[in-house]
C-alpha positions, 0 to 999 in steps of 0.5 A, a space after each residue: 742788875 736792879 735800877 738804881 734804889 729810889 731810896 738811895 742817894 743819887 744825883 739827878 738830872 734832868 734833859 729837857 729842850 724847852 727848858 733852859 735851866 735843864 740839858 739841852 742833848 741827853 749827850 750833855 748829861 751823860 758827860 755831866 755824870 761822868 764828872 760826878 763819878 756817883 750814883 747819877 739818873 737822867 731823866 729825859 723829858 719827851 722829845 726826839 733826840 737826834 744825836 749819838 751818845 757815848 756813855 763811859 760812867 758807871 751806876 747810871 740810870 736814864 729814863 725816858 718820861 714821856 715819848 723818847 726817841 734817840 735817833 742817829 743814822 751812822 752806817 758802816 760805809 760812811 766816813 767819820 770825823 778822821 775821814 777814815 771808812 767808819 766801820 760797823 763798830 762806830 755806828 752805834 746810836 747808843 754807846 754803852 761802856 760801863 757797869 750798873 746802867 739802866 735803861 727804861 722806856 727809850 726808842 733807840 733807833 739807827 735811820 741809815 737804812 736798808 739799802 746796800 750803801 748803808 750797810 752794818 748800822 747798830 742802834 745799840 752797842 754794849 760793852 758792859 756789865 750788869 745792864 739792864 733794858 726795860 720797856 725799851 725799843 731798839 729799831 734798825 736794820 743790819 746789825 742792830 744790836 751789838 753785845 760785846 766783847 768782840 771776837 779777837 780777829 778778823 778772818 783775816 787775822 788783823 785785830 777787831 776792835 772798835 775806836 769807841 771802846 775805854 774799858 774792858 770786862 771780864 764778864 758781860 751779862 746784859 737783861 733786856 725786859 719787856 722790849 722789842 728788837 727789830 732788824 734785818 740780818 744779824 740784828 741780834 748779834 755779839 759775844 756777850 751774854 745777854 737775857 731777853 725777857 717778855 720780848 718781842 723779836 722783829 725781822 723787818 721785810 727784806 728779799 733775801 731771808 732775815 737772820 735772827 742772831 748771829 752770836 760769837 760767845 766766849 769760852 764759858 759764856 752763856 750766850 744769848 737766852 730768849 725765855 717767853 719772848 714773840 718772835 715774827 718776820 715781815 720776811 721768812 727768817 732763821 734763828 740764827 747763825 754763827 759769828 764764830 764757830 762756839 756761838 751759843 743761842 737758846 729760845 725757851 718758851 718762846 712763840 714764832 709764827 709762819 716766817 720761821 724758816 722750817 730748818 731753824 738755823 743756818 750754819 754760815 756755811 761753816 760744817 765745822 760749826 756744827 760740831 761746836 755751836 749750841 743752838 736750843 729750843 726748849 718748849 716753844 710754840 710754832 705755828 708749823 712744824 720744825 724740822 730741824 737737822 741732828 745738831 740742833 737741840 729741839 724739846 717740847 715743841 709745840 705746834 700751834 694747828 687751830 
């Protein structure tokens, strides 16, 4: 799941609004990469890009050269181009639907806001495999990061899908390395398998408790794994709650601040989920001693008493 090799034959594209010879928007460069149907590297010059981007090609690098921010502001309660309520899964600032995609040095933001009107507003939505992000920042509030696949159905039995989806993947594996992800409610959620390495996970200020994760893990998938991460909050937070009953999430060698709620996890008022979830904390460090119920696995807890 590495980036395209520097020695590999790669088509290089440049995004630079100050250069009339370069692509003026990121989406223009992405569309051209899809036409080539060959490994491409998009170099994005420093700037603040206000656009929503959809990526459907494979073997693509997107690398920020300097301070690069991509900002969108779609929210679930907005109307889309057809005059229909947009819904959660048409809000992402960046939508990735491919394989072997690499992002580096990019901030992806959804600035729709934290009030009740905005509701769900994703910064990044991934439906793909062998995807890696390094030195990136994901900024949002509710539902900042969506990791497909989605559950098959809504609670009322109707199909749950995104109108943006073109390709499906039997396995969806994603790696985040040295990234910062922030939000409030369920801000890392979905059914994919994702590993977060040396990342900062940050809960923003909110009157009610935050939920870092809301997994809907598919059978025989790894779920969310956090390794060597720093977890902080401006408000009290739970580590997660089950979007679906077989949610799987593990924190390993992670450090938590004092905003972590003593119980750690919430069952979303689904008592049956306590029999099926896999919530683990392994060799983690805590500002205060954890107080977990027996449906949570905690091993090797270390409390900072300084």
